[in-house]
TORNUPA-173100 format. One record per residue (C-alpha): residue in three letters; x, y, z. Coordinates in steps of 0.001 Angstrom, whole numbers, plus 500000, padded with zeros to 6 digits. Layout:
BEGIN
 code     c1     c2     c3
  ala      X      Y      Z
...
// end
This chain:
BEGIN
 code     c1     c2     c3
  unk 733653 494737 315357
  unk 736941 493920 313613
  unk 735358 494247 310165
  unk 734082 497729 311021
  unk 737677 498843 311616
  unk 738778 497391 308270
  unk 735961 499110 306401
  unk 737231 502485 307613
  unk 740781 501985 306330
  unk 741991 503467 303022
  unk 743100 500020 301786
  unk 740778 497204 300808
  unk 739995 494401 303221
  unk 741324 491871 300707
  unk 744650 493708 300435
  unk 745029 494013 304205
  unk 744407 490308 304695
  unk 746697 489450 301763
  unk 749626 491462 303144
  unk 749099 489870 306550
  unk 749063 486375 305051
  unk 751943 486767 302587
  unk 754458 487398 305378
  unk 753562 484133 307063
  unk 753657 482226 303751
  unk 757096 483576 302820
  unk 758466 482632 306241
  unk 756958 479129 306123
  unk 758260 478713 302561
  unk 761751 479605 303763
  unk 761532 476955 306498
  unk 760200 474404 304015
  unk 763211 474981 301747
  unk 765571 474552 304700
  unk 763764 471350 305668
  unk 764060 469972 302122
  unk 767762 470791 302082
  unk 768221 469086 305463
  unk 766355 465981 304353
  unk 768406 465852 301162
  unk 771680 466256 303083
  unk 770591 463472 305450
  unk 770542 461189 302429
  unk 766819 460688 301921
  unk 765841 460373 298258
  unk 763812 463423 297258
  unk 763242 464029 293587
  unk 763511 467738 292812
  unk 763863 468847 289232
  unk 767201 470216 288088
  unk 765576 472165 285257
  unk 765670 475932 285775
  unk 762593 476284 283570
  unk 760651 473774 285640
  unk 761758 475495 288869
  unk 760466 478778 287460
  unk 757176 477073 286596
  unk 757119 475709 290157
  unk 757458 479233 291575
  unk 754659 480501 289330
  unk 752477 477524 290209
  unk 753198 477880 293942
  unk 752191 481561 293807
  unk 748987 480661 291960
  unk 748323 477892 294498
  unk 748771 480357 297352
  unk 746360 482824 295728
  unk 743732 480130 295144
  unk 744048 478983 298765
  unk 743958 482563 300041
  unk 740824 483496 298100
  unk 739076 480276 299084
  unk 739707 480922 302770
  unk 738643 484553 302359
  unk 735339 483402 300861
  unk 734845 480948 303716
  unk 735728 483674 306212
  unk 733158 486050 304741
  unk 730477 483535 305636
  unk 730885 484852 309211
  unk 728766 487835 308160
  unk 725742 485550 307876
  unk 726428 482736 310361
  unk 727310 482846 314033
  unk 730115 480281 313906
  unk 732398 479314 311035
  unk 734334 476719 313028
  unk 732541 473724 311493
  unk 732909 475127 307986
  unk 736654 475611 308407
  unk 737070 472163 309956
  unk 735287 470614 306970
  unk 737523 472654 304663
  unk 740637 471348 306450
  unk 739508 467721 306109
  unk 738711 468129 302402
  unk 742022 469951 301925
  unk 743960 467142 303605
  unk 742263 464512 301469
  unk 742221 466275 298090
  unk 745747 467693 298241
  unk 747332 464370 299046
  unk 748566 465649 302413
  unk 746958 462807 304345
  unk 747210 460034 301733
  unk 749325 460560 298596
  unk 747165 460933 295495
  unk 749254 458248 293797
  unk 747525 455688 296063
  unk 744093 456513 294675
  unk 742452 455143 291500
  unk 742930 457104 288288
  unk 739252 458151 288194
  unk 739560 459725 291650
  unk 742779 461517 290674
  unk 741136 462829 287500
  unk 738320 464316 289561
  unk 740707 465758 292165
  unk 742718 467520 289450
  unk 739584 469360 288361
  unk 738978 470732 291864
  unk 740604 473864 293267
  unk 742415 471727 295841
  unk 744795 470375 293203
  unk 745807 473954 292451
  unk 746858 474474 296050
  unk 749405 471689 296518
  unk 749552 468757 294055
  unk 750112 470870 290936
  unk 752976 472948 292422
  unk 754569 469752 293789
  unk 754405 468173 290324
  unk 756321 471146 288917
  unk 758895 470893 291718
  unk 759407 467242 290794
  unk 759535 468059 287073
  unk 756624 465752 286228
  unk 754419 467755 283821
  unk 755386 467744 280152
  unk 754099 469415 277004
  unk 750448 470363 277023
  unk 750055 469099 280595
  unk 752072 472133 281733
  unk 749631 474508 280032
  unk 746639 472531 281291
  unk 747839 472606 284911
  unk 748701 476334 284888
  unk 745496 477114 282997
  unk 743456 475279 285596
  unk 745118 477290 288359
  unk 744332 480550 286532
  unk 740725 479452 286032
  unk 740248 478691 289745
  unk 741968 481937 290687
  unk 739630 483907 288423
  unk 736524 482049 289592
  unk 737356 482592 293256
  unk 738265 486246 292758
  unk 734980 486962 290994
  unk 733050 484961 293585
  unk 734847 486824 296381
  unk 733827 490151 294849
  unk 730164 489077 294701
  unk 730226 487725 298264
  unk 732046 490828 299527
  unk 729501 493212 298016
  unk 726605 491176 299392
  unk 728332 490914 302756
  unk 728984 494647 303082
  unk 725319 495323 302302
  unk 724207 492751 304893
  unk 726762 493742 307546
  unk 725757 495902 310457
  unk 728373 497143 312878
  unk 727429 498314 316345
  unk 729551 500872 318150
  unk 730091 501461 321849
// end
């Protein structure tokens, strides 16, 4: 029933969800910055780049990471048109996200072959790549490779979302009261 209401609005479903999500992300980003400042003031060693250029690349990369994550969750959410419960799908997504972003176990603890594979997945675009820019790690062509990979995943997911959305709207049937 909620989708039926969105379909009647003069703004696209993707835009409505995006504007709802961006507010939360900006607020959580603000708190993350305050937390980093607090940890730094407390004397814990956190390596954050001092390069303005690298900080700008971090902001670009973080925005791209957010968009990749947003589109991926939108695609997963659209599966609700065809299945009765998406809970298991989202739980699997969360586990894979925790593992492949280094949130559960830092990627530096994994073998190089595993890291090479992870960096080809969209999950690296969500967190590890922006964190590398924040730390000032990428150099030279690695910068272009990392940003290029984020743009590729963003494009792939946007195009895939469009295909899934069109198929979903055709398959969707709303029932009124």
